[in-house]
C-alpha positions in Angstrom: -66.3 192.3 30.1 -63.7 194.6 29.2 -64.6 198.4 29.1 -62.5 200.3 26.2 -60.9 203.5 27.0 -58.2 204.9 24.7 -54.9 205.7 26.8 -54.7 209.0 25.3 -58.5 210.3 26.2 -60.2 212.0 29.0 -62.1 209.3 31.0 -66.2 209.6 30.1 -68.3 210.8 33.8 -71.1 208.3 34.1 -70.5 206.1 31.0 -67.9 204.1 29.0 -67.0 204.7 25.5 -66.9 201.3 24.8 -67.3 197.5 25.9 -66.5 194.0 24.8 -68.4 191.1 26.2 -69.1 187.8 25.3 -72.4 185.8 26.5 -76.3 185.6 26.3 -77.8 188.9 24.8 -80.6 190.4 26.4 -82.3 193.5 25.2 -85.0 195.7 27.2 -87.8 197.6 25.4 -87.7 201.1 26.3 -88.7 201.5 29.8 -90.9 204.4 31.0 -91.9 205.7 34.4 -95.0 204.2 34.7 -95.2 200.5 37.2 -95.8 197.1 35.7 -99.2 197.8 36.1 -98.9 200.7 33.6 -99.6 203.4 36.2 -97.7 206.5 36.5 -97.2 207.8 40.3 -94.9 211.1 39.3 -94.2 213.2 36.5 -91.8 214.5 38.3 -88.6 213.7 35.9 -86.4 212.3 38.3 -89.1 209.8 39.7 -89.7 209.0 36.5 -85.9 208.0 35.7 -86.0 206.1 39.1 -88.9 203.7 37.8 -88.0 203.4 34.6 -84.7 201.9 36.2 -86.2 200.0 38.3 -88.5 198.6 35.4 -85.2 197.6 33.5 -83.9 195.8 36.7 -86.8 193.6 36.9 -87.0 193.2 33.4 -83.3 192.1 33.6 -83.8 189.4 36.6 -86.4 187.3 34.3 -83.3 186.3 32.3 -81.1 186.1 35.4 -79.5 189.2 34.5 -78.1 192.1 36.9 -77.3 195.8 36.0 -73.6 194.8 36.0 -74.2 192.8 32.5 -75.7 195.6 30.9 -73.4 197.0 27.9 -75.9 199.7 26.4 -78.3 202.3 27.8 -80.4 204.7 25.4 -82.0 207.4 27.1 -84.5 209.2 25.0 -85.8 212.5 26.9 -88.4 215.5 26.1 -86.3 218.1 27.5 -82.8 218.3 27.8 -82.7 221.3 29.9 -85.3 219.0 32.5 -82.6 216.0 32.1 -79.6 218.7 33.1 -81.3 220.1 35.8 -82.0 216.9 37.3 -78.6 215.2 36.9 -78.2 215.0 40.6 -81.2 213.2 41.7 -80.9 210.8 38.2 -76.9 209.9 39.9 -78.3 209.2 43.1 -81.3 207.1 41.8 -78.9 205.3 39.4 -76.5 204.5 41.9 -79.0 203.2 44.3 -80.4 201.0 41.1 -77.8 200.0 38.7 -74.9 200.7 41.1 -71.3 202.1 40.3 -71.6 200.2 37.0 -71.3 202.7 33.7 -72.1 201.1 30.5 -72.3 202.6 27.3 -74.7 205.1 27.0 -76.4 207.4 24.6 -79.2 210.1 25.5 -81.1 212.1 22.7 -83.8 215.0 23.0 -87.0 213.6 21.0 -90.3 215.6 20.0 -92.1 213.1 21.7 -93.1 209.5 23.5 -95.9 207.2 22.8 -97.0 207.6 26.2 -98.1 211.2 26.9 -97.5 211.2 30.8 -93.7 209.9 30.1 -91.0 212.1 30.3 -88.1 209.7 29.5 -87.9 206.7 27.8 -84.7 203.8 28.3 -83.6 201.0 26.5 -80.7 198.5 27.6 -78.9 196.1 26.1 -77.2 193.4 28.7 -74.8 190.7 28.0 -74.8 187.8 30.6 -71.2 186.1 30.5 -71.4 182.1 29.8 
């Protein structure tokens, strides 16, 4: 995996501008803040992020993939202000679950998610080296 950083660009914080990788592609559907049985344990934004990230790691494991193989994350949030207000807690949960691996990321505010209690949905693409 090669991280792409144009030499005259400011280094992004918490994500990468681009990644080149070769291997087996693993696509993970959008994960929300419920457990594997479809139960929410919190309506707290950071708590739902933590659960969604754990869900991602569980699905990746089914493909013998790890967080370090993630090359792309897309975050769908209901409320940009809620997302920004939870930066610290999100960062802690991210480092605990994903580690200090920062793939390419996009975050967008959406009008709604399919599950009414969901505050965030995160999808990922991982590439496991050959």
